[in-house]
N, C-alpha and C positions, 0 to 999 in steps of 0.2 A: 912962741916956738913950740912945736909938737914934740913931746918927749915920747920915748918908747912906752912908758907906763900909761900915759894919756891915750896913745894910739891903741894899745891893747885893750884898755877899758872901753874906749869908744867902739872898737870893732866887736868886742864881746857883747856890748849892749845891743848893737845892730843885729848880730846873729841871733841873740835871744829873742828880740822882737819878731824876727822873721819866723823862728822856730815855733813861737807860741801862738802865731796867728791862727793856726789850725787846731790848737790844743785847748782853746778857751771852752769851758763847759757851756753846753746849751742851756738856755733859760728853762727853769722848771715849768712843767706843763701846768696849765691852770686847773686841770681836772685830776692832778696827781693824787693818789690816795693818801689819806691822813695817816698819822702814826698808829701802828698796831699795838694792841694791848701786850704787855710783857708776857712772854711764854714762861711757864713753870715746868721745871724738870727736876725729878728726884732720882738720884743714882742709888740703887739698892744693891749693896755688896754683901756677898756671902763670906763670912769670916769663920766658918765652921772648921773643925779639926782637919778635914781632908784638904783644906787649902794650903797645908804645909807640904804637900807632895811636890817634889822637885822634878817636874817634867815639862816646863815651858822654857825653852832656850837655856837649859842648864840651871835654872833657878826655880824657886818655889812659886806656886800659883799666887800666893799672897804677895810676894815681892814683885812679880810681874804686874799685878793689879795696882799696887802702890805706885809704881813707876808710871803706869798708864794714867792713873788719876792725876798725878802731878802735871803731866803734859796736857791732859784734858782741862784741868783748872786754869792753866796758863792761857789756853786758847778759847775759853768760854766767852761769848759776846757779853758786853757790858750790860745790855738790856735784858739778859736772861736771869730769872730768879731761880737759883739752883740750890738744891739741898742734897744731903747724903744720909741714907739710912742703912743700918747694918742688920744682919741676922746671924745669930750664933756667935756673937762677939764677946759675951760677958759671962756666960754660965758654963763652967768646965765639968760639971758633975753628971751623974747618971739618972737623975730624976726627970723622967720624960715630961711630966706636967710642968716643971719649971723650965726645962730646956726649950719646950715648944712655945713659951712666951718670950723667949730671948730675942727681942727685936727692939732697937732704940734708934732715935734720930741723932746721928752724929753731928750734923750741921743743919740748922733750920733753913727751910726754903725762903729765899729772899735775896736781896742784893749780895753779891759774892765778895767776900774778903778772902782773896786767894791765900794769903799767908796763914790765916786762921784755919781755913779748910785743909790746907796741906798739913799743918801741924796736927790736926785731929786725925787725919788718915794715917800719919806716921806712927801713931800710938797703937794701931791695930795689930793683933796677933791671933793666928788661928786658934779657936777655942772649943766651940761646942756643937750644937745641933744645927739642923737646916730647916727652920720654920718658914718656908716660902709663903705659904698661904697667909699666916698672920702678918708677915712683913708687907705683903701686897695690900692687905686691908688697911694697915696703918699708913702706908705710903699714899693711898688714895685719900685718906683724911688729911694728910699733910698738904696735899695739893689743892684742896677744895678752895673755892672762891676765885674771883677774878673772871674776866671775859676772854683771856688769852688761852692758848693751847695748854694742855696738861699731858705730861709724858712721864712714864716710869721706865727706867732702864735697869733691868735686873741682870746682874752678873753673878753666876753661880757655877760650881763644878759638880753639882749633884742634884738628884731629885729631892723633893720634900720628904723629910724623915718623921713628920709629925702626924698628919692626918687627924681624924679619919676623912675630913673633907678634902677632896682633890683640889690642888691650887688652880687647876684648869676651870673647875666649877666656880671657884672664887673669882677668877678673872671674868667669867660670864656674868656673875652677879655685879661686878664693878661696871661692866659694859652696859648692863640693864638699867643702871642708875641714870643713864642719859646725860652724863656730865662731860662727854667728849674725852674720856681718859684713854690714852694709848699706852699699851705695855709692850716694850721691845725686850727681847731676851737674848742673852749671850751665854753659851755653854762653853766652859773651859775644859777641853779634852773630855767631852761627854761620852757616856756609853749610850746604847740605843734607847734604854728606858728614859734616861734624862733628856735625851734629844726629843723624844716623842712628847714628854710632858711640857718642855719649854716651847715646842712648836705649837702645842695646843693652847698654852697661855697667850702667846702672841696672836694666834689666829682669832681668839675670842674677842680681841679688842681692835683688830685691824692693824696690829703691829707686825714686826719682823723678827725672825729668829736667825741667829748667826752662830756657827761653830767656830771656836777660837782655839788655835794651836800655837800661836806666837804672840809675844808681847806687843809688837808693833801693830799687828792685826787688831788686837784689842784696843789699842790707843786710837787707831784710825776709825774703827767702827763707832766707838763711843763718841768721838769728836763729831762724826757725821750726824749721829742721832741728836746730840745736844744742840748743834747748830741748825738742824733742819727746821726747827720751829721759829727761828729768828726771822725767817722770810716765808710768808704763807705761800709764795709761788712754788716753793720746793716741797710743800707738804702734799704727798700723793692724794689724788682724788680717786675714789673707787669708780671703776667703769667695768662694764662687761662687754668684751669683744663679741662680734657676730660670727656666725658660721661661714659667711661668705661676704664678698664686697658689698652686695646689694643690701644686706641686712646689718651692715656694720654701723656702729655709732660714730657720729662726727665729733672729733676732738679738736680742741683749740690748743695754743701753746701752753705748756704746763707739764706737770708730772702726774702720772696716772698709775694706779695699782689694779691688778687683775690676778686671776689664777687660771692656770691651764692644767688639764689633766695630762698624763703621760702621752707623748706623741700626738698632742692636739695642735691644731692650727686655729688661730683667731684673727679677726679682721677689724680694722679701724679706718676711718676716713678723715682726710684733712683737706680743707679748701685752701689752695695756694693762689694768691693774687699774682698778676703779671709783674715781673721784676722782683719777685720774692723767692726765697729759697727755703725749702722745708728741710730741717735737720732732725732726724729721728734716731733714737737709741733705745735699745731694750736690754734688760737684764732679767734672766730667769735663775732663781735660786733653787738648788737642790737641798731642801730643808729636811730631808730624811735620807736614809740609806738608798743609794741607787746603783745600778749596774755601771761598770766602767765604760768609757767610750760613748759619749753623747754629744749633742750639738744644739745650737740655737740658730734659727734663721730669721732674718728681717729683710723683707723685700717690698719695694714700691711698684705698683702696677697702675695702669689707667683703668677707668671704669669699664673699658671694653676688654680688659684682660691682657693687654700688652705689657710685658715687663719693662720697667724703666731702669731700676738698679736694685742690686741685692748685696747682702753681706751675710756670711755664716761663720760662726766660731765653734770650735770643738773643745771638749774637755775630756779628762781621763780619770776623774774621781779624786783629783788632788785639790779641787777648789769647790767652794760652796756657791759660786755664782759664775755664769757665763754671759757675756755681753756682745752685742753686735750693733752697728750703726750705719746709716745711709744719709746721703745728701742729694737733693734734686732741685735745681734752679728752674723756675718758670720764666721763659723769655718774655720780654716786654712786648715784642711784636712777633707775629708769625713769620717764619723765614721766607723772604722774598715777596711777601704780600703787602707788608706795611700796615696790615689791619691791627687794630687794638683788640686782643683776645680778652675774653672774660676769665674769671677765676676758674682754675682747673681743680677738679676733685681727684685727689690721689688716694689710692687704697693701700694701706699698709698691712702686710701679712706677717704675723708673729707665729713661728712654729718651733717645736722642740722635738728632739729624738731621744728623750729620756726613757728609760725602762727601769724596773725595779724587781728585786727578788719576790717570789710569791708571798713571803711572810710580811712584806711591807704594804701598808695601806696606801691606796692610790687616791683617796679623797680626804680632804679637799685637794684641789689641784696645787701645782707648784706656784709659789709667789712670782708675779711678773711686775716689773716696773718699766713703764714706757714714758720716755721723755720726748716731748714735741717742741720744736723751736721754729719760728718763722722770722727770717732776717732778710735785709736787703741783699740781693744776689751780688756777690763780688764779680760775677761774670758779665754784668751789665756795665758798660763804660759810663753811662749816665748816672749810675748809682754810686760811683767810686767816692764822690765827695761826702756821701752820707755815712761812710765808714769811719771808725775811730783811727787814731794814730797807729795802733798795733795791728790793724787788719790788712797789712800787706802793701798794696799799690799806693795808697795814700801816703803812707810813711816813706816809701821809696821815692815817690815824686817830690815830697817835701825835702828830704835829705839831698836829693840831686839838685833841686833849685837852690837850697841853702848853700851847698858847696860851690855851685857856679857863681852865685852872687858874692860869696866870700872871696873866691879867687879873683874876680874882676875888681872888687873893692881893694883887696890887698895889692894887686898889681898897680892900680891907679895911684894909691897912696905912696907906694914905693917909688914910682917914677916922679911923683910930685916932690918927695923928699930929696931925691937925687938932683932934681932941677933947682931946688932952693939951695942945696949945698954947693952946687956949681956957681950959682949966682953970687953967693957970699964968698 
C-alpha cells in the first residue's frame, strides 16, 4: 500500500531528478589551466597619531580600519598568503630618527589564521610617526619569493613624515627591481598633498589609488584588491588604446588598464564570432582633484563608423570612479540571407569629459579599467542550451517543464489512489 510519506518521498525524488538533469557540471576541459601559484598580499596599515581623528562615519579612522580588517580577513581566499605590516604603531616619542624606523610586521605573510590576525589588529592604537617609505621597503622584502603575484596594499591618512627620500621614489625603486610588485594605495580623508603622493606611489608600480571617506568603502576596496590576485583573469593587463578605430589594439576577454588624459577618447577593437555577445564595461577614476560635472562614454561602432550601442554616465565630484557598460550580440546568420557570416570586428570608444583646476597636473592620464567578455548570445534560440541555470530562459523552461510533469504525475497518482480506495 502506498502511504502519503512514501508517495511524497517518491515524488520528491522524481522532481529532484528532473531538476538536476540540466544542472550537472560539464566535464573539465582537457586543456584547462593548472593551479596557479599562491598570491602574496601584505596590508600596510598606518597607525600614526592622526589615525585617532574621528571623522569616518562618526568614529575614529583607526576604529574604521579595524572593523574593515575584520571583514577583509573573514573573506580572504584560502589560497592567499596574507600578511599585515604597521607603520607608526610602536614609538610615541619625538625623536625623528627613532620614529622614522617605526615599522613592524604584525602578522607574517603566509597561510592565514583569521583569529590570530584579528587578535593582532585588535591591539593597535594610534601612536607615532608616518614612515611610509621605510614601510614599503620592508613590505617588499616580506613578499619576496614565490612565483605568484605580489601586492602591497597601503592604507594611510597622511603623507610620509620622515623623508628625505620621497616614498614615490622608493616605489619606483621597488618597481625597478623587476619582481612584479604592485602597490595599491588608499587615502583616508586625504588632503591634496597626501592624495598626490599616494597617487604617485600607485602609479609607479601600476597600482591604483582610492580616496576613502566611509568604512564600508574601505572594506569593499581592500576586499577587491586582496581577492584580485586569486584569479589571474581579473588582474588588469596594461594596454594603450589607439587614437581611432583603425589604429586601435585588438583585445580579448579579460581586464585591461590604461590611462586617458582629460577629455581624451581612446579606441579598442574586439573580434566577435557569430552567435556570441560582447559585453564591455569601463571605469575611469578621478585620482586627483577635478572640476564637478563630468562623464564617461563607452560606445561600440562598426569598422565603417556606424554606431551600434552606447552608454554614458555622469558624476558630480562625489565619487572617485564613474563606469559605463554596453552589450552587443552578433547574429549567427545574416537577416534573411541564411549565410554564415564571419567574425565581426567591433570598435569600442572610451571617452571622458573630465576637467581640472589650473593648479592640478594633467599627466599622467586618469586610470582606466576596461573589462571585455564574450559569451554565447542569449538572443540566439539555438544557443539557449549552452547557458547555465541562472541565465534566464533555460531556467524558466526547466521550471515550466518540471511544474507540468509534477502536475501530471500528481493527478495520475491521485486518481489511482481513489480508484484503489473505491475497489477496496
